[in-house]
C-alpha positions in Angstrom: -117.5 81.7 55.4 -119.1 80.7 58.5 -117.2 77.7 61.1 -117.8 74.6 60.9 -121.0 73.9 63.2 -122.2 77.3 63.0 -125.6 78.1 62.0 -128.0 80.9 61.2 -131.3 81.1 62.3 -134.0 82.6 59.9 -137.4 82.0 60.6 -139.2 79.9 58.2 -141.1 83.0 55.9 -137.8 84.7 55.5 -136.7 81.7 53.8 -139.6 81.6 51.3 -139.5 85.2 50.7 -136.0 84.9 49.6 -136.8 82.1 47.6 -138.5 84.0 45.2 -135.8 86.9 44.2 -134.8 84.6 41.5 -138.5 84.5 40.0 -138.9 88.2 40.0 -135.7 88.7 38.8 -136.8 86.5 35.5 -139.8 88.3 35.5 -141.8 85.4 36.3 -144.6 87.5 38.3 -146.6 84.4 38.7 -144.3 82.0 40.1 -142.7 85.2 42.5 -146.4 86.0 43.9 -146.9 82.2 44.4 -143.8 82.1 46.5 -144.3 85.4 48.5 -147.9 84.3 49.7 -146.4 81.7 50.9 -144.1 83.3 52.8 -146.9 85.3 54.2 -148.5 82.0 55.3 -145.4 80.9 57.2 -145.2 84.1 58.9 -143.2 86.8 56.7 -145.2 90.1 57.2 -142.3 92.8 56.8 -144.5 95.1 54.4 -141.9 97.8 54.1 -139.2 95.4 53.0 -142.0 94.3 50.3 -143.0 97.6 49.0 -139.2 98.6 49.1 -137.0 95.7 47.9 -135.5 96.8 44.6 -135.6 92.7 43.7 -138.9 93.3 43.2 -139.7 96.3 41.4 -140.5 94.1 38.1 -143.6 92.7 40.2 -144.9 96.2 41.2 -147.6 97.2 39.4 -149.3 94.2 38.8 -152.6 92.9 39.9 -150.8 90.0 41.3 -148.3 91.8 43.2 -151.0 94.3 44.2 -153.3 91.8 46.1 -150.1 90.2 47.6 -149.1 93.9 48.9 -152.5 94.1 50.4 -152.7 90.8 52.1 -149.1 91.7 53.6 -150.0 95.0 54.5 -153.2 93.6 56.7 -150.8 90.6 58.5 -148.3 93.8 59.2 -150.7 96.3 60.7 -152.1 93.4 62.7 -148.7 92.4 64.1 -147.9 96.2 64.6 -151.0 96.3 67.0 
């Protein structure tokens, strides 16, 4: 437990990325990918995380996730350049 008044600063894009996990675990691909796209819009661009996180396993192999992965890869590569 954190002491009262302690806050943890998490970038907005990361918050949106974490919001999708429930949908991903339930197999609700459309909702999960929508939240992840929103996360990318807000600055989340961790392509390696997207491709290896086990909570997203149910999404991989879908057309929606493939499009999201390609978009995230482009944002990540631009960030890394």
